[in-house]
C-alpha positions as CSV (number, residue, x, y, z in Angstrom):
1,X,42.6,-27.1,38.5
2,X,43.1,-27.5,34.7
3,X,40.2,-28.2,32.3
4,X,41.6,-31.6,31.7
5,X,41.6,-32.5,35.3
6,X,38.0,-31.1,35.8
7,X,36.9,-33.3,32.9
8,X,38.5,-36.4,34.5
9,X,36.6,-35.8,37.8
10,X,33.3,-34.7,36.2
11,X,30.7,-37.4,35.6
12,X,29.9,-37.9,31.9
13,X,26.3,-36.7,32.3
14,X,27.5,-33.4,33.8
15,X,30.0,-32.9,31.0
16,X,27.3,-33.4,28.4
17,X,25.1,-30.7,30.0
18,X,28.1,-28.4,30.3
19,X,28.5,-28.6,26.5
20,X,24.8,-28.5,25.6
21,X,23.8,-25.4,27.7
22,X,26.2,-22.9,26.1
23,X,25.1,-24.2,22.6
24,X,21.4,-23.7,23.5
25,X,22.1,-20.3,24.8
26,X,23.9,-19.4,21.6
27,X,21.0,-20.7,19.6
28,X,18.6,-18.4,21.4
29,X,20.5,-15.3,20.4
30,X,18.7,-13.8,17.4
31,X,20.9,-12.0,15.0
32,X,19.5,-8.9,13.4
33,X,20.1,-7.8,9.8
34,X,22.0,-4.6,9.2
35,X,22.0,-2.2,6.3
36,X,24.2,-3.3,3.4
37,X,27.3,-1.2,2.4
38,X,26.3,-1.1,-1.2
39,X,22.7,-0.1,-0.6
40,X,20.6,-0.1,-3.8
41,X,23.5,-1.6,-5.8
42,X,23.1,-4.8,-3.8
43,X,19.4,-5.0,-4.7
44,X,20.0,-4.4,-8.4
45,X,22.1,-7.5,-8.6
46,X,18.8,-9.5,-8.6
47,X,16.1,-6.9,-8.8
48,X,16.4,-4.9,-12.0
49,X,13.0,-5.0,-13.6
50,X,10.8,-2.2,-14.7
51,X,9.5,-1.4,-11.2
52,X,13.0,-0.9,-9.9
53,X,14.0,1.4,-12.8
54,X,10.8,3.4,-12.4
55,X,11.1,4.0,-8.7
56,X,14.6,5.4,-9.2
57,X,13.1,8.1,-11.4
58,X,10.4,9.0,-8.9
59,X,10.1,10.7,-5.5
60,X,11.2,7.5,-3.7
61,X,14.4,7.2,-5.7
62,X,18.0,7.8,-4.6
63,X,17.6,11.5,-5.4
64,X,15.4,11.8,-2.4
65,X,17.5,13.3,0.4
66,X,15.9,10.9,2.9
67,X,16.9,7.9,0.9
68,X,20.2,7.3,2.8
69,X,19.9,3.5,2.4
70,X,18.1,3.3,-1.0
71,X,15.7,0.4,-1.2
72,X,16.4,-0.5,2.4
73,X,14.8,2.7,3.7
74,X,11.4,1.2,2.8
75,X,12.2,-2.5,2.9
76,X,14.4,-2.7,6.0
77,X,18.1,-3.7,6.5
78,X,19.0,-6.3,3.8
79,X,22.3,-7.9,5.0
80,X,20.6,-11.4,5.5
81,X,18.6,-11.1,2.3
82,X,21.6,-10.5,0.0
83,X,24.0,-12.9,1.7
84,X,21.8,-16.0,1.9
85,X,20.7,-18.4,-0.8
86,X,17.1,-18.4,-1.8
87,X,16.5,-14.8,-1.1
88,X,17.1,-15.0,2.7
89,X,14.3,-17.4,3.4
90,X,14.6,-18.9,6.8
91,X,15.8,-15.6,8.2
92,X,13.9,-12.3,9.0
93,X,12.4,-11.4,5.6
94,X,12.5,-8.0,4.0
95,X,9.7,-5.7,4.8
96,X,7.1,-6.2,2.0
97,X,4.3,-3.6,1.3
98,X,0.9,-4.5,0.1
99,X,-1.9,-6.8,1.3
100,X,-1.1,-10.2,-0.2
101,X,-0.2,-13.2,1.9
102,X,3.5,-12.5,1.9
103,X,3.1,-8.8,2.9
104,X,4.5,-7.6,6.3
105,X,2.3,-6.7,9.1
106,X,0.2,-3.6,8.7
107,X,2.0,-1.8,11.6
108,X,5.4,-2.6,10.1
109,X,4.4,-1.1,6.8
110,X,2.9,2.0,8.3
111,X,6.0,2.5,10.5
112,X,8.3,2.3,7.5
113,X,6.3,5.1,5.7
114,X,6.1,7.3,8.8
115,X,9.8,7.0,9.4
116,X,10.0,9.7,6.6
117,X,6.4,11.0,6.4
118,X,5.4,11.6,10.0
119,X,5.4,15.3,11.1
120,X,8.8,16.0,12.5
121,X,10.5,13.1,10.8
122,X,12.3,15.4,8.3
123,X,10.6,14.4,5.1
124,X,9.3,17.0,2.7
125,X,5.8,15.6,2.6
126,X,4.8,15.2,6.2
127,X,1.3,13.7,6.8
128,X,-0.9,12.9,9.7
129,X,-2.0,9.2,9.5
130,X,-2.2,7.9,13.1
131,X,-5.5,9.0,14.5
132,X,-6.9,9.9,11.0
133,X,-10.0,8.5,9.5
134,X,-8.0,6.0,7.6
135,X,-6.0,4.7,10.6
136,X,-7.7,1.3,10.5
137,X,-6.3,-2.2,10.9
138,X,-7.1,-3.0,7.2
139,X,-5.5,0.1,5.8
140,X,-1.9,0.6,4.8
141,X,-0.3,3.5,2.9
142,X,0.3,1.4,-0.2
143,X,-3.4,0.5,-0.5
144,X,-4.0,4.1,-1.7
145,X,-0.5,5.3,-2.7
146,X,1.8,3.8,-5.4
147,X,5.4,3.5,-4.6
148,X,7.2,1.9,-7.5
149,X,6.1,4.6,-10.0
150,X,7.4,8.0,-11.1
151,X,4.3,9.7,-9.8
152,X,1.7,8.8,-7.2
153,X,-1.5,7.5,-8.6
154,X,-3.4,9.5,-6.1
155,X,-2.5,12.6,-8.0
156,X,-4.5,11.5,-11.0
157,X,-8.2,12.3,-10.8
158,X,-9.4,9.1,-12.4
159,X,-7.1,6.8,-10.5
160,X,-7.8,8.5,-7.2
161,X,-11.6,8.3,-7.7
162,X,-11.3,4.6,-8.5
163,X,-9.2,3.9,-5.4
164,X,-11.6,5.8,-3.1
165,X,-14.6,4.0,-4.6
166,X,-12.8,0.8,-3.9
167,X,-13.8,1.2,-0.2
168,X,-16.5,3.9,-0.5
169,X,-18.5,2.4,-3.3
170,X,-21.8,3.8,-1.9
171,X,-20.6,7.3,-2.6
172,X,-20.9,6.7,-6.3
173,X,-24.7,7.0,-6.0
174,X,-25.3,8.5,-2.5
175,X,-22.9,11.5,-2.7
176,X,-24.6,14.9,-3.2
177,X,-24.1,16.1,-6.7
178,X,-24.6,19.8,-6.0
179,X,-26.8,20.3,-9.1
180,X,-28.0,23.6,-7.9
181,X,-24.5,25.1,-7.8
182,X,-21.9,26.0,-10.4
183,X,-19.5,23.4,-9.0
184,X,-18.2,21.0,-11.7
185,X,-18.5,18.0,-9.4
186,X,-17.2,15.4,-11.8
187,X,-14.1,17.4,-12.5
188,X,-13.0,17.3,-8.9
189,X,-10.8,14.8,-7.0
190,X,-12.1,13.4,-3.8
191,X,-9.1,15.0,-2.0
192,X,-10.3,18.4,-3.2
193,X,-12.9,18.4,-0.4
194,X,-11.9,15.5,1.8
195,X,-8.8,15.9,3.8
196,X,-7.9,12.3,4.6
197,X,-4.6,13.1,6.3
198,X,-6.1,14.9,9.3
199,X,-7.1,13.8,12.7
200,X,-10.5,12.2,12.5
201,X,-12.1,14.9,14.6
202,X,-10.7,17.6,12.3
203,X,-11.4,15.8,9.0
204,X,-14.7,17.5,8.2
């Protein structure tokens, strides 16, 4: 029986549902963004400020052998973001690091970093984070580490101390000063003694 004859014998209400159901099913299918063909070049069309130029000169720039997709290695596939008006709003947003209202979930941020930095992932600077003393719901990698810079702020003694005291302010006054030793306490970074990227049981 042809479609035309089926339609002639089908009650109007049935015909309406026959058209609506496939449309509803199609609406439920969620499309996923993919990596752009142009990579970083696609991002630079709109994002070309100082932060973008700086990261290109740093460890997270395109010279990094792990940076196969440029910006999208850290921020996720950007096909929707670059092809839609208004920065892809209304579609899955890009992965945003940080702790402001627009930032992605803590787990999504950590997973993005561990894609390169987890032991066995292939990155040069493998670290232990899951199970470490800083593996907490309120802590992401970018709270301590800087990304859009040529060098990580945690390498600088003054900046590292300020970041650590941001959460551990009591240590400014309660920490032992070792006055009876020859240790130049104030010349040391926190990471000189405290190994934060170790499993919590081994961090002492």
